[in-house]
Backbone bond lengths (Angstrom), bond angles and torsions (degrees), N, CA, C in turn:
res aa  C-N    CA-C-N  psi(-1)  N-CA   C-N-CA  omega(-1)  CA-C   N-CA-C  phi
1 M - - - 1.448 - - 1.524 108.54 -
2 S 1.304 117.64 128.57 1.460 121.09 -179.99 1.527 109.73 -94.64
3 P 1.329 116.37 152.42 1.468 119.21 -179.82 1.528 110.62 -69.40
4 G 1.317 116.20 147.41 1.452 120.51 177.22 1.506 112.14 -96.40
5 L 1.333 115.96 -18.80 1.457 121.57 -176.05 1.520 108.86 -145.61
6 V 1.319 116.32 134.69 1.459 122.00 176.10 1.520 107.56 -110.31
7 L 1.334 116.92 123.95 1.461 122.27 176.85 1.520 107.67 -99.76
8 A 1.320 116.92 121.84 1.464 121.26 -175.95 1.521 110.54 -115.95
9 A 1.322 115.59 132.80 1.465 122.39 174.33 1.525 106.69 -143.35
10 L 1.318 115.81 61.10 1.463 121.95 -175.63 1.522 110.86 -86.36
11 D 1.337 116.20 157.93 1.463 120.33 -173.76 1.518 114.49 -101.43
12 N 1.329 118.33 6.59 1.465 118.87 178.07 1.524 110.37 -150.24
13 V 1.309 114.74 153.37 1.463 121.70 -174.18 1.527 112.72 -67.44
14 P 1.338 120.54 -44.06 1.469 118.34 179.05 1.535 112.83 -57.73
15 A 1.322 117.58 -39.63 1.470 120.39 178.13 1.525 110.71 -66.71
16 R 1.331 117.16 -39.12 1.471 120.94 177.64 1.524 110.68 -62.50
17 R 1.328 115.82 -44.19 1.470 119.47 179.96 1.524 111.48 -65.16
18 Y 1.337 116.46 -39.48 1.464 119.79 179.26 1.528 110.40 -63.73
19 L 1.333 116.71 -49.38 1.461 120.04 179.97 1.528 110.74 -60.82
20 D 1.326 116.58 -41.08 1.465 121.12 177.35 1.528 110.56 -58.81
21 S 1.322 117.16 -45.58 1.471 119.91 -178.59 1.523 111.18 -63.57
22 R 1.335 117.37 -36.91 1.466 120.94 178.45 1.530 111.05 -69.42
23 C 1.322 116.21 -39.76 1.473 119.62 178.67 1.523 111.07 -66.03
24 V 1.329 117.04 -42.72 1.467 120.69 178.71 1.529 109.85 -64.35
25 A 1.339 117.20 -45.21 1.466 120.87 -179.27 1.531 111.75 -62.24
26 N 1.331 116.76 -34.96 1.463 121.22 -178.68 1.526 113.25 -98.01
27 R 1.347 115.60 7.04 1.462 123.15 177.73 1.527 112.39 54.50
28 L 1.345 115.40 47.04 1.459 121.95 177.15 1.521 109.42 -105.54
29 V 1.309 116.75 139.11 1.463 121.64 175.31 1.524 107.80 -71.74
30 M 1.335 116.27 136.58 1.460 120.75 179.43 1.523 109.61 -126.84
31 L 1.327 116.17 134.46 1.456 122.73 170.70 1.519 105.63 -106.73
32 E 1.332 116.17 108.95 1.465 122.18 -177.16 1.520 107.85 -102.24
33 S 1.329 116.55 132.16 1.463 120.10 177.93 1.516 109.49 -142.37
34 G 1.310 115.60 152.37 1.450 119.97 178.64 1.508 110.76 162.78
35 T 1.314 115.32 -161.44 1.454 121.16 177.69 1.515 109.09 -123.65
36 L 1.315 115.36 148.28 1.458 123.46 173.03 1.515 105.78 -130.07
37 A 1.320 115.52 107.98 1.462 121.05 -174.92 1.524 108.13 55.53
38 S 1.315 118.54 -120.33 1.467 120.36 -177.72 1.528 113.06 -97.18
39 K 1.316 117.10 7.43 1.465 120.74 -177.33 1.522 111.27 -105.56
40 G 1.337 115.47 141.39 1.450 120.78 170.72 1.516 108.99 -82.77
41 H 1.319 116.48 154.42 1.458 119.61 -173.69 1.523 109.67 -143.67
42 V 1.314 116.91 126.95 1.462 123.26 171.24 1.519 106.65 -137.83
43 Q 1.318 116.38 131.65 1.459 120.35 -179.25 1.518 109.57 -147.20
44 V 1.306 116.20 135.14 1.461 121.88 172.34 1.520 107.00 -100.96
45 V 1.322 116.19 125.25 1.463 121.56 179.08 1.526 107.95 -107.32
46 L 1.321 115.12 117.33 1.461 122.57 176.79 1.525 107.04 -110.72
47 P 1.328 118.68 101.47 1.463 121.23 -175.58 1.528 112.40 -52.99
48 G 1.321 115.14 127.78 1.450 121.44 -179.59 1.522 114.32 84.35
49 L 1.335 117.17 -9.24 1.461 120.44 -178.43 1.528 113.36 -119.95
50 S 1.313 117.28 -30.06 1.468 119.89 -176.39 1.529 110.42 -131.70
51 E 1.313 114.35 170.03 1.459 121.11 176.60 1.524 109.01 -65.71
52 S 1.330 116.70 138.59 1.459 119.82 176.52 1.525 109.64 -86.24
53 Y 1.328 116.47 163.04 1.460 120.63 179.89 1.529 110.34 -59.35
54 G 1.323 117.17 -43.02 1.453 121.44 -176.69 1.514 114.98 -68.07
55 S 1.332 117.95 -18.78 1.464 119.90 -178.59 1.520 113.42 -97.12
56 Q 1.322 118.17 -3.36 1.466 120.15 -177.41 1.523 112.09 -87.68
57 T 1.322 114.86 154.07 1.461 122.15 171.13 1.514 107.49 -136.45
58 D 1.312 115.90 158.77 1.466 121.15 177.98 1.512 106.64 -128.78
59 D 1.319 116.73 101.50 1.456 121.89 -179.08 1.519 110.96 -102.08
60 G 1.308 116.44 44.07 1.458 121.81 -176.22 1.512 113.27 -75.15
61 A 1.313 116.87 -134.53 1.461 123.30 -171.57 1.521 113.39 -61.79
62 T 1.334 118.39 -25.02 1.458 119.82 -177.28 1.521 111.86 -75.86
63 G 1.335 116.96 -19.66 1.454 119.91 -178.66 1.513 112.67 78.99
64 G 1.316 118.34 1.17 1.452 121.91 -179.92 1.511 110.72 -135.29
65 D 1.291 115.57 -172.36 1.452 121.18 -178.06 1.520 109.38 -83.52
66 L 1.327 117.44 107.67 1.456 122.18 -176.77 1.517 111.58 -63.67
67 I 1.317 117.77 -31.84 1.458 120.18 178.64 1.518 110.21 -64.50
68 E 1.327 118.14 -44.28 1.462 120.73 177.70 1.522 110.97 -64.05
69 E 1.325 116.79 -39.47 1.462 121.18 178.09 1.529 110.19 -61.59
70 A 1.317 116.53 -44.47 1.457 120.87 179.96 1.525 111.34 -67.03
71 A 1.326 117.36 -32.37 1.459 120.61 178.99 1.518 111.25 -63.52
72 N 1.325 117.16 -28.92 1.458 121.27 -179.33 1.523 113.22 -94.94
73 A 1.318 117.68 -4.82 1.459 121.56 -178.10 1.528 110.52 -78.52
74 I 1.321 115.47 155.70 1.457 121.38 176.63 1.524 107.89 -85.23
75 P 1.335 118.24 125.52 1.463 119.26 178.97 1.528 111.00 -58.57
76 Y 1.329 116.52 135.50 1.461 121.96 -177.03 1.527 111.43 -58.91
77 C 1.342 117.16 -36.91 1.462 119.96 -179.61 1.525 111.19 -64.65
78 T 1.330 117.83 -30.59 1.464 120.96 176.51 1.513 110.48 -65.60
79 L 1.335 116.51 -42.88 1.465 120.29 -179.78 1.521 111.53 -65.65
80 K 1.315 117.84 -38.27 1.464 121.65 -178.03 1.523 112.29 -76.98
81 S 1.321 117.67 -36.35 1.458 120.85 -172.03 1.524 113.69 -92.04
82 F 1.327 115.99 -57.92 1.458 118.12 -172.10 1.525 111.05 -155.99
83 P 1.348 117.69 80.96 1.470 118.85 175.68 1.526 109.10 -70.37
84 A 1.323 117.63 112.28 1.460 120.88 -170.91 1.526 114.49 -104.51
85 N 1.329 119.05 -30.19 1.462 117.60 -179.70 1.530 110.25 -104.30
86 V 1.308 116.52 172.32 1.464 121.72 -172.11 1.527 112.08 -59.00
87 S 1.333 117.77 -46.82 1.469 119.17 -177.62 1.526 111.59 -64.56
88 H 1.328 118.00 -35.40 1.465 120.63 177.11 1.527 110.64 -67.41
89 C 1.328 117.37 -40.27 1.472 121.08 178.97 1.529 111.09 -64.99
90 I 1.314 116.74 -39.66 1.472 120.67 178.19 1.527 109.82 -64.16
91 E 1.318 117.08 -44.88 1.467 120.52 179.39 1.525 111.15 -64.96
92 W 1.331 117.02 -38.59 1.468 121.41 177.16 1.528 109.93 -60.68
93 A 1.344 117.36 -46.72 1.467 121.58 179.50 1.527 110.94 -64.96
94 R 1.324 117.11 -40.79 1.469 121.12 178.73 1.530 110.37 -59.93
95 E 1.324 116.27 -41.87 1.464 120.33 178.72 1.530 111.29 -63.91
96 K 1.328 117.15 -41.24 1.470 121.04 179.98 1.522 111.30 -65.09
97 V 1.332 117.33 -41.98 1.467 121.61 -178.47 1.526 110.33 -70.61
98 S 1.319 118.09 -44.80 1.467 119.99 -177.74 1.526 111.37 -66.13
99 Y 1.323 117.85 -28.41 1.459 121.96 177.83 1.530 110.48 -64.94
100 R 1.315 117.10 -34.46 1.468 121.81 -176.60 1.515 113.32 -86.47
101 L 1.323 118.00 -12.72 1.468 120.32 -178.70 1.476 113.20 -83.44
């Protein structure tokens, strides 16, 4: 028995795009939810009937593609749990200092 609906709550854009491409290729309905920067996001993808996650852009207040911006952002859970590389450690320290100012 194949699934009729895929519920997605992934933490990064490349994984969201990959799952979207698999759902579209296999004609599965997907309910995608999550956050992109400071925006909440919920989208139902109906293959052949609606826009897919991978084909959307958000050219709102930032003037650029919010999805691309989010793809390059450091996941908040990484900063809170275990910043392991240099850029994550710098962002973690920046957050601690700005909180105290």
